[in-house]
VOGU-3710 file (C-alpha; in Angstrom, 3 decimals, decimal comma):
1> msefiveggc> 16,717/19,434/32,685  19,035/19,793/29,924  19,165/22,912/27,197  20,675/23,838/24,410  22,627/27,344/24,050  22,312/28,804/20,431  24,682/31,417/19,538  24,206/32,686/16,312  27,126/34,179/13,814  28,537/30,711/13,267
11> rlqgaiqpqg> 27,943/29,153/9,715  26,595/25,415/9,722  28,208/22,939/7,365  27,961/19,269/6,879  25,569/16,508/5,395  22,839/14,337/6,289  21,422/11,217/4,801  17,589/11,877/5,978  16,298/8,029/7,049  13,475/6,735/5,201
21> aknealqvic> 9,570/7,078/6,297  7,587/4,245/7,379  4,492/5,331/5,856  6,053/6,247/2,832  7,988/3,063/2,486  5,055/0,847/3,196  3,566/2,616/0,135  6,208/2,144/-1,974  6,821/-1,298/-1,315  2,999/-2,251/-1,691
31> aslltsekvt> 3,766/-0,627/-5,203  5,908/-2,990/-6,383  3,107/-5,234/-6,428  1,917/-3,141/-9,803  4,117/-4,942/-11,996  5,889/-8,348/-12,742  9,437/-6,688/-13,073  12,208/-6,501/-10,711  11,580/-3,418/-8,400  14,611/-2,361/-5,629
41> isnlpdiadv> 13,912/0,026/-3,014  16,450/1,609/-1,199  16,304/3,986/2,036  13,920/1,820/3,894  13,723/2,267/7,418  15,009/-0,904/9,357  11,997/-1,048/11,553  9,677/-4,069/12,520  6,382/-2,407/10,223  8,346/-2,481/7,293
51> knlidllahl> 9,749/-5,887/7,679  6,479/-7,513/8,719  5,204/-5,834/5,394  8,491/-7,571/3,259  7,507/-10,660/4,736  3,622/-10,339/3,833  4,622/-9,869/0,341  7,115/-12,444/0,270  4,225/-14,914/1,960  2,012/-13,797/-0,896
61> gvktryvdrh> 4,554/-15,009/-3,565  6,859/-11,835/-4,034  10,482/-12,653/-4,394  12,027/-10,852/-1,872  15,869/-10,105/-1,287  17,736/-7,817/0,905  20,078/-6,654/-0,517  21,885/-4,725/2,236  20,086/-3,380/5,851  17,945/-0,402/3,839
71> tcefqadnid> 17,791/-1,936/0,372  15,210/-4,693/-0,684  14,477/-6,013/-4,358  10,795/-7,174/-5,081  9,710/-8,941/-7,889  5,917/-9,896/-7,992  5,904/-12,326/-11,060  4,116/-15,463/-9,115  1,455/-13,823/-6,696  -0,547/-16,555/-5,024
81> lgylhteefr> -3,862/-15,206/-4,690  -4,925/-18,182/-2,916  -2,957/-16,856/0,327  -5,521/-14,175/0,341  -8,067/-16,428/2,057  -5,913/-18,080/4,393  -6,089/-17,717/8,315  -2,350/-17,035/7,817  -2,987/-14,022/5,814  -5,610/-12,556/7,747
91> kkaqalrgsv> -3,658/-12,869/10,916  -0,239/-11,145/9,186  -2,462/-8,428/7,561  -4,447/-7,603/10,940  -1,323/-6,945/12,839  -0,228/-4,743/10,432  -2,355/-1,385/9,618  -0,214/-0,592/6,682  -1,393/-4,100/5,037  -4,488/-1,840/3,638
101> mvtgplvarf> -2,127/-0,753/0,929  -1,662/-4,133/-0,993  -5,677/-3,897/-1,907  -5,269/-1,270/-4,105  -2,329/-2,494/-6,277  -3,869/-6,159/-6,214  -7,462/-4,723/-7,219  -5,636/-2,906/-10,156  -3,574/-5,687/-11,458  -5,630/-9,306/-10,449
111> geavlpkpgg> -9,076/-7,795/-9,965  -9,151/-9,104/-6,219  -7,891/-8,527/-2,839  -8,979/-9,005/0,822  -9,227/-6,630/3,482  -9,142/-7,813/6,912  -9,780/-5,187/9,655  -6,241/-3,960/10,106  -4,630/-3,295/13,761  -1,932/-1,145/14,234
121> dkigrrrldt> -1,348/1,863/16,439  -4,278/3,041/18,356  -4,334/6,655/18,047  -7,730/8,273/17,451  -10,128/7,586/14,574  -8,712/5,832/11,892  -11,199/5,074/9,392  -10,938/3,054/6,203  -13,727/5,068/4,520  -11,546/6,923/1,923
131> hllgmeklga> -10,030/3,695/0,588  -13,409/1,631/0,250  -15,299/4,596/-0,789  -12,536/5,555/-3,343  -12,052/2,167/-4,865  -15,789/1,555/-4,962  -15,896/4,667/-7,195  -13,174/3,148/-9,521  -15,605/0,201/-9,946  -14,637/-2,196/-6,692
141> rfdydsarrv> -17,194/-4,588/-5,464  -16,865/-5,180/-1,599  -18,507/-8,430/-0,123  -18,052/-8,546/3,778  -17,508/-12,220/4,970  -18,605/-12,445/8,686  -17,616/-15,845/9,169  -14,114/-14,921/8,302  -14,415/-11,098/9,507  -12,596/-9,703/5,850
151> yditapgglr> -14,151/-7,663/3,289  -13,625/-9,702/-0,344  -12,804/-7,125/-2,810  -13,194/-7,819/-6,667  -13,436/-6,065/-9,739  -14,439/-8,647/-12,521  -14,445/-6,057/-15,236  -11,382/-3,810/-13,877  -11,289/-0,566/-12,468  -12,116/2,306/-14,439
161> gvymlldeas> -10,697/5,702/-14,139  -13,081/8,524/-12,732  -13,034/11,911/-11,262  -13,262/11,885/-7,809  -13,095/14,293/-4,326  -12,242/12,736/-1,695  -14,129/13,446/1,646  -11,287/13,492/4,167  -7,374/13,990/4,226  -5,870/10,777/4,154
171> vtgtanlima> -2,417/10,667/2,895  -2,767/6,292/2,448  -5,889/6,346/1,312  -4,639/8,991/-1,640  -1,811/6,546/-2,275  -3,547/3,359/-2,236  -6,068/4,923/-4,678  -3,473/6,200/-7,329  -1,910/2,608/-7,139  -5,520/1,140/-7,821
181> avlalslihi> -6,143/3,765/-10,395  -2,595/3,442/-12,235  -3,900/0,381/-14,502  -7,388/1,555/-14,327  -8,601/1,389/-17,926  -8,577/5,191/-19,022  -12,092/7,636/-18,419  -10,955/9,699/-21,819  -13,265/8,589/-24,359  -11,855/9,280/-28,439
191> sept> -14,085/9,561/-30,882  -13,521/7,892/-34,171  -13,713/10,735/-36,948  -17,056/10,401/-38,929
//
């Protein structure tokens, strides 16, 4: 077995470029759905999950352009919501656990999303309750379509800001709910002076 021998008394020096992390990259990429403006994201990891999510967004109508291996431009100014109801979308979204992250921005901006049961790594319990319950508290409605095996998520009256305490620690759940809440109507009510 190899070993490392560490000798003290030597000052370390140098520079590193931290590689972008997959989960954060997936969240930031999905956040580009919140605006019709061009968004440039750099330091993206050059891995399959990131490429598959970018491909999914491109099929949804997001204009995508790789600037280089780790930088991509996104412009979600012509989203095809009909694509959400296709078998192709269901299969692509199921193959990528990170696809759950498109639901928050889509419901926030367009009032609808579709959530197939996502696949991904099989490492322990990976519930979606935090995403679902949180969006429900914001005003989204979930209808399960057993024929297509997907949840149709709608918020016809828009989402409304609420105070909530999440029942489990979920980084992706929290990020998804923040993205959903970004465009929600404010919880604060301003009284007119009488």
